[in-house]
Biotite code that builds the C-alpha atoms (Angstrom):
import biotite.structure as struc

atoms = struc.array([
    struc.Atom([84.170, -29.516, 101.113], chain_id="A", res_id=1, res_name="GLN", atom_name="CA", element="C"),
    struc.Atom([82.214, -31.601, 97.735], chain_id="A", res_id=2, res_name="VAL", atom_name="CA", element="C"),
    struc.Atom([82.966, -34.600, 96.547], chain_id="A", res_id=3, res_name="GLN", atom_name="CA", element="C"),
    struc.Atom([80.767, -35.752, 92.939], chain_id="A", res_id=4, res_name="LEU", atom_name="CA", element="C"),
    struc.Atom([80.566, -39.170, 91.987], chain_id="A", res_id=5, res_name="VAL", atom_name="CA", element="C"),
    struc.Atom([78.764, -39.831, 88.064], chain_id="A", res_id=6, res_name="GLU", atom_name="CA", element="C"),
    struc.Atom([77.238, -42.577, 87.011], chain_id="A", res_id=7, res_name="SER", atom_name="CA", element="C"),
    struc.Atom([74.856, -43.962, 84.606], chain_id="A", res_id=8, res_name="GLY", atom_name="CA", element="C"),
    struc.Atom([77.228, -43.677, 81.401], chain_id="A", res_id=9, res_name="GLY", atom_name="CA", element="C"),
    struc.Atom([77.809, -46.714, 78.924], chain_id="A", res_id=10, res_name="GLY", atom_name="CA", element="C"),
    struc.Atom([77.001, -47.398, 75.093], chain_id="A", res_id=11, res_name="LEU", atom_name="CA", element="C"),
    struc.Atom([74.434, -46.978, 74.061], chain_id="A", res_id=12, res_name="VAL", atom_name="CA", element="C"),
    struc.Atom([73.504, -46.904, 69.409], chain_id="A", res_id=13, res_name="GLN", atom_name="CA", element="C"),
    struc.Atom([72.310, -43.664, 67.967], chain_id="A", res_id=14, res_name="ALA", atom_name="CA", element="C"),
    struc.Atom([69.109, -41.934, 69.021], chain_id="A", res_id=15, res_name="GLY", atom_name="CA", element="C"),
    struc.Atom([69.138, -43.973, 71.692], chain_id="A", res_id=16, res_name="GLY", atom_name="CA", element="C"),
    struc.Atom([68.787, -42.761, 75.504], chain_id="A", res_id=17, res_name="SER", atom_name="CA", element="C"),
    struc.Atom([71.704, -42.778, 78.737], chain_id="A", res_id=18, res_name="LEU", atom_name="CA", element="C"),
    struc.Atom([70.697, -41.198, 82.650], chain_id="A", res_id=19, res_name="ARG", atom_name="CA", element="C"),
    struc.Atom([73.544, -40.336, 84.626], chain_id="A", res_id=20, res_name="LEU", atom_name="CA", element="C"),
    struc.Atom([73.906, -39.025, 88.358], chain_id="A", res_id=21, res_name="SER", atom_name="CA", element="C"),
    struc.Atom([75.944, -37.211, 90.108], chain_id="A", res_id=22, res_name="CYS", atom_name="CA", element="C"),
    struc.Atom([75.892, -37.284, 93.545], chain_id="A", res_id=23, res_name="THR", atom_name="CA", element="C"),
    struc.Atom([77.508, -35.383, 96.422], chain_id="A", res_id=24, res_name="ALA", atom_name="CA", element="C"),
    struc.Atom([78.625, -36.317, 99.535], chain_id="A", res_id=25, res_name="SER", atom_name="CA", element="C"),
    struc.Atom([79.718, -33.135, 102.020], chain_id="A", res_id=26, res_name="GLY", atom_name="CA", element="C"),
    struc.Atom([77.788, -30.336, 101.484], chain_id="A", res_id=27, res_name="ARG", atom_name="CA", element="C"),
    struc.Atom([74.460, -30.005, 100.894], chain_id="A", res_id=28, res_name="THR", atom_name="CA", element="C"),
    struc.Atom([74.103, -29.485, 97.407], chain_id="A", res_id=29, res_name="LEU", atom_name="CA", element="C"),
    struc.Atom([70.639, -26.670, 97.214], chain_id="A", res_id=30, res_name="ARG", atom_name="CA", element="C"),
    struc.Atom([73.992, -23.608, 97.679], chain_id="A", res_id=31, res_name="ASN", atom_name="CA", element="C"),
    struc.Atom([75.001, -24.976, 94.764], chain_id="A", res_id=32, res_name="PHE", atom_name="CA", element="C"),
    struc.Atom([74.682, -24.197, 91.370], chain_id="A", res_id=33, res_name="ALA", atom_name="CA", element="C"),
    struc.Atom([75.939, -27.099, 89.531], chain_id="A", res_id=34, res_name="MET", atom_name="CA", element="C"),
    struc.Atom([76.480, -28.494, 85.728], chain_id="A", res_id=35, res_name="ALA", atom_name="CA", element="C"),
    struc.Atom([77.302, -31.159, 83.093], chain_id="A", res_id=36, res_name="TRP", atom_name="CA", element="C"),
    struc.Atom([81.376, -30.704, 80.661], chain_id="A", res_id=37, res_name="PHE", atom_name="CA", element="C"),
    struc.Atom([81.851, -32.823, 78.460], chain_id="A", res_id=38, res_name="ARG", atom_name="CA", element="C"),
    struc.Atom([85.520, -33.975, 76.858], chain_id="A", res_id=39, res_name="GLN", atom_name="CA", element="C"),
    struc.Atom([85.223, -35.733, 74.004], chain_id="A", res_id=40, res_name="ALA", atom_name="CA", element="C"),
    struc.Atom([89.107, -36.333, 73.171], chain_id="A", res_id=41, res_name="PRO", atom_name="CA", element="C"),
    struc.Atom([91.809, -34.319, 71.418], chain_id="A", res_id=42, res_name="GLY", atom_name="CA", element="C"),
    struc.Atom([88.892, -31.535, 72.037], chain_id="A", res_id=43, res_name="LYS", atom_name="CA", element="C"),
    struc.Atom([88.807, -29.215, 75.088], chain_id="A", res_id=44, res_name="GLU", atom_name="CA", element="C"),
    struc.Atom([86.553, -29.341, 77.478], chain_id="A", res_id=45, res_name="ARG", atom_name="CA", element="C"),
    struc.Atom([82.762, -27.710, 76.978], chain_id="A", res_id=46, res_name="GLU", atom_name="CA", element="C"),
    struc.Atom([79.711, -26.569, 78.801], chain_id="A", res_id=47, res_name="PHE", atom_name="CA", element="C"),
    struc.Atom([76.368, -29.149, 78.108], chain_id="A", res_id=48, res_name="VAL", atom_name="CA", element="C"),
    struc.Atom([73.350, -27.912, 80.761], chain_id="A", res_id=49, res_name="ALA", atom_name="CA", element="C"),
    struc.Atom([73.472, -26.060, 84.139], chain_id="A", res_id=50, res_name="VAL", atom_name="CA", element="C"),
    struc.Atom([71.094, -25.121, 86.434], chain_id="A", res_id=51, res_name="ILE", atom_name="CA", element="C"),
    struc.Atom([70.967, -23.206, 89.902], chain_id="A", res_id=52, res_name="THR", atom_name="CA", element="C"),
    struc.Atom([70.361, -24.562, 93.277], chain_id="A", res_id=53, res_name="GLY", atom_name="CA", element="C"),
    struc.Atom([66.390, -23.850, 93.554], chain_id="A", res_id=54, res_name="THR", atom_name="CA", element="C"),
    struc.Atom([65.964, -26.315, 89.590], chain_id="A", res_id=55, res_name="GLY", atom_name="CA", element="C"),
    struc.Atom([64.148, -22.822, 88.235], chain_id="A", res_id=56, res_name="GLY", atom_name="CA", element="C"),
    struc.Atom([66.335, -21.342, 85.790], chain_id="A", res_id=57, res_name="ASN", atom_name="CA", element="C"),
    struc.Atom([68.833, -23.907, 83.715], chain_id="A", res_id=58, res_name="THR", atom_name="CA", element="C"),
    struc.Atom([70.667, -23.517, 80.717], chain_id="A", res_id=59, res_name="LEU", atom_name="CA", element="C"),
    struc.Atom([72.090, -25.565, 77.735], chain_id="A", res_id=60, res_name="TYR", atom_name="CA", element="C"),
    struc.Atom([74.291, -25.549, 75.081], chain_id="A", res_id=61, res_name="ALA", atom_name="CA", element="C"),
    struc.Atom([72.987, -25.610, 71.753], chain_id="A", res_id=62, res_name="ASN", atom_name="CA", element="C"),
    struc.Atom([74.229, -28.796, 70.587], chain_id="A", res_id=63, res_name="SER", atom_name="CA", element="C"),
    struc.Atom([72.082, -30.464, 73.379], chain_id="A", res_id=64, res_name="VAL", atom_name="CA", element="C"),
    struc.Atom([69.215, -28.350, 72.967], chain_id="A", res_id=65, res_name="LYS", atom_name="CA", element="C"),
    struc.Atom([65.352, -30.435, 72.704], chain_id="A", res_id=66, res_name="GLY", atom_name="CA", element="C"),
    struc.Atom([67.882, -33.346, 73.748], chain_id="A", res_id=67, res_name="ARG", atom_name="CA", element="C"),
    struc.Atom([69.360, -33.072, 76.973], chain_id="A", res_id=68, res_name="PHE", atom_name="CA", element="C"),
    struc.Atom([67.695, -32.020, 80.197], chain_id="A", res_id=69, res_name="THR", atom_name="CA", element="C"),
    struc.Atom([69.496, -30.769, 83.362], chain_id="A", res_id=70, res_name="ILE", atom_name="CA", element="C"),
    struc.Atom([66.835, -31.944, 86.332], chain_id="A", res_id=71, res_name="SER", atom_name="CA", element="C"),
    struc.Atom([68.494, -31.979, 90.223], chain_id="A", res_id=72, res_name="ARG", atom_name="CA", element="C"),
    struc.Atom([66.483, -33.551, 93.450], chain_id="A", res_id=73, res_name="ASP", atom_name="CA", element="C"),
    struc.Atom([68.098, -31.795, 96.242], chain_id="A", res_id=74, res_name="ASN", atom_name="CA", element="C"),
    struc.Atom([67.214, -34.197, 99.128], chain_id="A", res_id=75, res_name="ALA", atom_name="CA", element="C"),
    struc.Atom([69.143, -36.721, 97.331], chain_id="A", res_id=76, res_name="LYS", atom_name="CA", element="C"),
    struc.Atom([71.709, -33.986, 96.729], chain_id="A", res_id=77, res_name="ASN", atom_name="CA", element="C"),
    struc.Atom([71.893, -35.693, 93.637], chain_id="A", res_id=78, res_name="THR", atom_name="CA", element="C"),
    struc.Atom([71.886, -34.008, 89.607], chain_id="A", res_id=79, res_name="VAL", atom_name="CA", element="C"),
    struc.Atom([70.593, -35.313, 87.216], chain_id="A", res_id=80, res_name="TYR", atom_name="CA", element="C"),
    struc.Atom([71.060, -35.304, 83.052], chain_id="A", res_id=81, res_name="LEU", atom_name="CA", element="C"),
    struc.Atom([68.409, -36.751, 80.784], chain_id="A", res_id=82, res_name="GLU", atom_name="CA", element="C"),
    struc.Atom([70.216, -37.988, 77.657], chain_id="A", res_id=83, res_name="MET", atom_name="CA", element="C"),
    struc.Atom([67.729, -38.604, 74.141], chain_id="A", res_id=84, res_name="SER", atom_name="CA", element="C"),
    struc.Atom([68.142, -38.850, 70.348], chain_id="A", res_id=85, res_name="SER", atom_name="CA", element="C"),
    struc.Atom([72.057, -39.514, 71.200], chain_id="A", res_id=86, res_name="LEU", atom_name="CA", element="C"),
    struc.Atom([74.262, -39.097, 68.396], chain_id="A", res_id=87, res_name="LYS", atom_name="CA", element="C"),
    struc.Atom([77.599, -40.402, 68.075], chain_id="A", res_id=88, res_name="PRO", atom_name="CA", element="C"),
    struc.Atom([79.664, -37.204, 68.807], chain_id="A", res_id=89, res_name="GLU", atom_name="CA", element="C"),
    struc.Atom([77.526, -36.939, 71.825], chain_id="A", res_id=90, res_name="ASP", atom_name="CA", element="C"),
    struc.Atom([80.762, -39.729, 72.717], chain_id="A", res_id=91, res_name="THR", atom_name="CA", element="C"),
    struc.Atom([82.838, -37.833, 75.984], chain_id="A", res_id=92, res_name="ALA", atom_name="CA", element="C"),
    struc.Atom([83.759, -37.759, 78.742], chain_id="A", res_id=93, res_name="VAL", atom_name="CA", element="C"),
    struc.Atom([80.877, -35.942, 80.831], chain_id="A", res_id=94, res_name="TYR", atom_name="CA", element="C"),
    struc.Atom([81.466, -34.419, 84.438], chain_id="A", res_id=95, res_name="TYR", atom_name="CA", element="C"),
    struc.Atom([79.959, -32.768, 87.065], chain_id="A", res_id=96, res_name="CYS", atom_name="CA", element="C"),
    struc.Atom([80.821, -29.351, 88.672], chain_id="A", res_id=97, res_name="ALA", atom_name="CA", element="C"),
    struc.Atom([79.470, -27.560, 91.430], chain_id="A", res_id=98, res_name="ALA", atom_name="CA", element="C"),
    struc.Atom([80.155, -24.179, 92.319], chain_id="A", res_id=99, res_name="GLU", atom_name="CA", element="C"),
    struc.Atom([78.420, -22.082, 94.793], chain_id="A", res_id=100, res_name="GLU", atom_name="CA", element="C"),
    struc.Atom([78.993, -17.824, 93.948], chain_id="A", res_id=101, res_name="MET", atom_name="CA", element="C"),
    struc.Atom([78.062, -17.784, 90.582], chain_id="A", res_id=102, res_name="LEU", atom_name="CA", element="C"),
    struc.Atom([75.800, -19.581, 87.568], chain_id="A", res_id=103, res_name="PHE", atom_name="CA", element="C"),
    struc.Atom([78.043, -19.857, 85.401], chain_id="A", res_id=104, res_name="THR", atom_name="CA", element="C"),
    struc.Atom([79.022, -21.730, 81.935], chain_id="A", res_id=105, res_name="THR", atom_name="CA", element="C"),
    struc.Atom([82.371, -21.921, 81.861], chain_id="A", res_id=106, res_name="LYS", atom_name="CA", element="C"),
    struc.Atom([84.413, -24.785, 82.965], chain_id="A", res_id=107, res_name="ALA", atom_name="CA", element="C"),
    struc.Atom([86.599, -22.365, 84.698], chain_id="A", res_id=108, res_name="ASN", atom_name="CA", element="C"),
    struc.Atom([84.314, -21.002, 87.540], chain_id="A", res_id=109, res_name="GLU", atom_name="CA", element="C"),
    struc.Atom([83.885, -24.420, 88.690], chain_id="A", res_id=110, res_name="TYR", atom_name="CA", element="C"),
    struc.Atom([85.256, -25.831, 91.679], chain_id="A", res_id=111, res_name="TYR", atom_name="CA", element="C"),
    struc.Atom([83.812, -28.961, 92.518], chain_id="A", res_id=112, res_name="TYR", atom_name="CA", element="C"),
    struc.Atom([84.616, -32.086, 90.075], chain_id="A", res_id=113, res_name="TRP", atom_name="CA", element="C"),
    struc.Atom([83.555, -35.455, 89.483], chain_id="A", res_id=114, res_name="GLY", atom_name="CA", element="C"),
    struc.Atom([85.971, -37.752, 88.009], chain_id="A", res_id=115, res_name="GLN", atom_name="CA", element="C"),
    struc.Atom([83.574, -38.040, 85.291], chain_id="A", res_id=116, res_name="GLY", atom_name="CA", element="C"),
    struc.Atom([82.318, -41.004, 83.864], chain_id="A", res_id=117, res_name="THR", atom_name="CA", element="C"),
    struc.Atom([82.250, -42.357, 79.508], chain_id="A", res_id=118, res_name="GLN", atom_name="CA", element="C"),
    struc.Atom([79.658, -41.711, 76.865], chain_id="A", res_id=119, res_name="VAL", atom_name="CA", element="C"),
    struc.Atom([80.150, -43.784, 74.073], chain_id="A", res_id=120, res_name="THR", atom_name="CA", element="C"),
    struc.Atom([77.251, -43.626, 71.547], chain_id="A", res_id=121, res_name="VAL", atom_name="CA", element="C"),
    struc.Atom([78.327, -45.439, 67.591], chain_id="A", res_id=122, res_name="SER", atom_name="CA", element="C"),
    struc.Atom([76.695, -45.684, 64.400], chain_id="A", res_id=123, res_name="SER", atom_name="CA", element="C"),
])
């Protein structure tokens, strides 16, 4: 079993930055693809970014490309999402997810999920 705990969310003004962290316990993450998803009120959960187990490959949603950076520290069993140039439309609950068998952008293919952390961007 893998337990994921996100942290780092909060309230920030448009144009500001935040760094989210997702720390795992139960198993080492080095064999897992790790992703960030987000869900705004009344909307479906959407893909944000994903990184391979080694950190050698990443994918981003077009809406965050160039503004967000996903990274990982396998020694700390932690994945990060650096968010900059934040916009009000980035407001959502951000979830991290882990998947051992696939490198995927599809939420329904992730087995392990965190509880989420709220990010609110004011205009």
